[in-house]
C-alpha positions as CSV (number, residue, x, y, z in Angstrom):
1,M,0.0,0.1,0.1
2,S,1.5,3.3,-0.9
3,E,1.5,6.4,1.5
4,R,1.3,10.0,0.8
5,S,0.8,13.0,3.0
6,C,-1.9,15.5,3.5
7,V,-2.2,18.7,5.6
8,L,-5.6,18.8,7.1
9,H,-8.0,21.9,7.0
10,E,-9.2,23.5,10.2
11,R,-12.5,24.6,11.1
12,A,-12.4,27.2,14.0
13,G,-15.0,26.9,16.8
14,H,-15.9,28.9,19.8
15,G,-13.7,29.7,22.9
16,G,-10.4,28.6,21.3
17,S,-11.7,25.2,20.0
18,S,-11.2,23.9,16.4
19,D,-11.7,20.7,14.4
20,L,-9.4,19.1,12.0
21,L,-11.4,17.8,9.0
22,A,-11.5,14.8,6.7
23,P,-10.1,15.5,3.4
24,L,-12.1,12.9,1.7
25,V,-14.3,9.8,2.3
26,G,-12.1,7.0,3.7
27,V,-11.2,5.0,6.8
28,F,-9.4,7.1,9.4
29,T,-6.9,5.4,11.9
30,P,-6.0,7.8,14.8
31,K,-2.4,8.3,16.1
32,V,-3.1,10.6,18.7
33,A,-5.3,10.2,22.1
34,V,-7.7,12.3,23.8
35,G,-5.8,14.7,26.3
36,E,-2.7,14.6,24.1
37,I,-1.3,17.9,22.9
38,V,-0.7,18.3,19.1
39,S,1.2,21.0,17.2
40,A,1.7,22.2,13.5
41,G,3.3,19.4,11.3
42,Q,2.5,16.5,13.7
43,V,0.8,13.5,12.2
44,V,-2.6,12.9,14.0
45,G,-3.6,9.8,11.8
46,T,-3.9,8.3,8.7
47,I,-6.8,7.8,6.1
48,D,-7.1,5.0,3.7
49,I,-8.8,6.1,0.4
50,L,-9.2,3.2,-2.1
51,G,-6.0,1.5,-1.1
52,V,-3.9,4.6,-0.8
53,R,-3.0,5.6,2.8
54,W,-2.4,9.2,3.5
55,E,-0.6,10.7,6.6
56,L,-2.9,13.4,8.1
57,T,-0.8,16.5,9.6
58,V,-1.8,19.5,11.6
59,P,-1.8,22.8,9.8
60,D,0.6,25.6,10.4
61,G,-0.4,27.7,13.2
62,V,-2.7,25.3,14.8
63,S,-2.0,23.4,18.1
64,G,-4.1,22.4,21.0
65,R,-5.1,19.5,23.5
66,V,-7.3,16.8,21.8
67,T,-10.6,16.9,23.4
68,K,-12.4,14.6,21.1
69,R,-11.6,11.9,18.4
70,V,-14.1,10.6,15.8
71,G,-15.1,7.2,16.7
72,G,-14.1,7.3,20.3
73,D,-11.6,4.5,21.1
74,R,-12.2,2.6,17.9
75,L,-8.9,2.1,15.9
76,R,-10.4,2.3,12.4
77,V,-13.4,4.5,11.6
78,P,-15.1,5.1,8.5
79,V,-15.4,8.8,7.7
80,E,-17.1,11.2,5.3
81,Y,-15.6,14.3,3.5
82,G,-15.5,17.1,6.0
83,A,-16.1,15.0,9.0
84,A,-14.3,16.3,12.2
85,L,-11.5,13.8,12.8
86,V,-10.0,15.3,15.8
87,S,-11.3,18.3,18.0
88,L,-8.7,20.5,19.7
89,S,-9.0,23.1,22.4
90,Q,-6.3,25.9,22.9
91,A,-8.1,27.1,26.2
92,S,-6.9,24.1,28.0
93,M,-3.3,24.9,27.1
94,Q,-3.2,28.2,28.4
95,P,-2.7,27.3,32.1
96,I,0.2,24.9,31.0
97,A,1.8,27.6,29.0
98,T,1.7,29.9,32.1
99,A,2.7,27.4,34.6
100,A,5.8,26.6,32.2
101,A,7.0,30.3,32.4
102,T,10.0,30.0,34.5
103,G,13.6,30.7,34.5
104,S,16.6,31.3,36.9
105,R,20.3,31.3,37.3
106,D,21.7,27.9,37.6
107,A,24.2,26.9,40.2
108,S,27.1,28.4,38.3
109,G,25.2,31.7,38.0
110,G,24.4,31.1,34.3
111,L,21.1,31.6,32.6
112,A,18.6,28.6,32.8
113,F,15.1,27.4,32.0
114,V,13.9,25.2,34.8
115,A,11.2,22.8,35.4
116,P,7.9,24.3,36.5
117,M,6.8,20.9,37.9
118,S,7.9,17.3,38.3
119,G,7.5,14.8,35.3
120,R,9.3,13.1,32.5
121,F,11.0,15.1,29.9
122,Y,10.6,14.7,26.1
123,S,12.4,16.9,23.6
124,R,10.2,16.1,20.7
125,P,6.5,15.7,20.1
126,S,6.8,12.0,19.1
127,P,9.6,9.4,18.9
128,T,9.7,10.0,15.0
129,D,9.4,13.7,15.0
130,S,12.6,16.2,15.0
131,P,13.2,17.8,18.5
132,F,11.5,21.0,19.3
133,I,14.9,22.6,19.7
134,S,18.7,21.6,19.6
135,A,21.8,23.1,21.2
136,G,22.9,26.0,19.3
137,D,19.3,27.2,18.3
138,T,18.0,30.5,19.2
139,I,14.7,30.6,21.0
140,Q,12.3,33.2,21.5
141,R,9.5,34.0,23.9
142,G,6.5,31.8,23.5
143,Q,8.3,29.0,21.5
144,T,7.8,25.3,22.6
145,V,11.0,23.8,23.8
146,G,9.9,20.5,25.1
147,L,7.1,18.2,26.8
148,L,6.8,17.2,30.3
149,E,4.7,14.2,31.0
150,V,2.8,14.3,34.3
151,M,0.4,11.7,35.3
152,K,0.0,10.5,31.6
153,T,-0.6,14.1,30.3
154,F,1.8,15.8,28.0
155,N,2.4,19.4,28.9
156,R,4.1,22.0,26.7
157,L,7.2,23.6,28.1
158,V,7.0,27.1,26.7
159,Y,10.0,29.4,26.9
160,Q,9.0,32.4,29.0
161,G,9.4,34.0,32.2
162,D,10.2,37.3,33.9
163,S,13.8,36.5,34.5
164,L,14.5,35.3,30.9
165,P,15.4,37.6,28.0
166,E,13.0,37.8,24.8
167,Q,15.5,35.5,23.1
168,A,18.5,33.3,24.0
169,T,20.7,30.8,22.6
170,V,20.5,27.2,23.8
171,E,23.8,26.1,25.2
172,A,22.7,22.7,26.4
173,I,19.7,20.5,26.9
174,V,20.3,19.1,30.3
175,P,18.0,16.0,30.6
176,S,18.2,13.1,28.5
177,E,15.2,11.8,26.5
178,G,12.7,10.4,28.8
179,A,14.6,11.5,32.0
180,D,12.6,12.2,35.2
181,V,12.9,15.9,36.5
182,V,11.7,17.5,39.5
183,R,10.4,21.0,39.7
184,G,13.3,23.5,39.6
185,D,15.7,21.2,37.8
186,V,17.5,22.8,34.8
187,I,16.0,21.8,31.4
188,L,18.0,24.4,29.3
189,R,21.3,26.1,29.9
190,L,21.2,29.3,28.0
191,V,23.2,32.3,26.7
192,S,21.4,35.7,26.2
193,S,21.5,36.7,22.6
194,I,22.5,40.1,21.6
195,G,19.6,42.5,21.4
196,A,17.5,40.6,23.8
């Protein structure tokens, strides 16, 4: 079976919610769960259309927590054109982004982005995706820098905080992939960018 890629269309709803819509009639196989956070470029599932499997990706500028999935817990769901495959809520992400806003000086006095809560650190949205950031990257306020899994829920780590500059260069990502961190542990060692 051949496989292709398709960027989904978004239908905006009320109060920061939106739906990602089926591009054609087919059989949808989800790759995300209710409660999971998704972002632009992430694959949320596949749709089988007449023997051709299409990977379905989140469009640019769209992110949110999955609040509903067509077919509930079913693994393969027949869908019509324009059916809401996945419903997202950005409102449920706001407290997470605010909670993730933190910065400090590490033990050596350097600039650091620290964990806002205890959990398991992940540098990428899924094992097959590229990391959100890498050492040497310049990051800006509001940018997602990783995920923190807390009680089976993935929370976005967003670069922001009163003690952090508008932009900075990532010197090092301290925890390894899947490592447990405690609140206050250094996630990123940073160097202030010129003009911050």
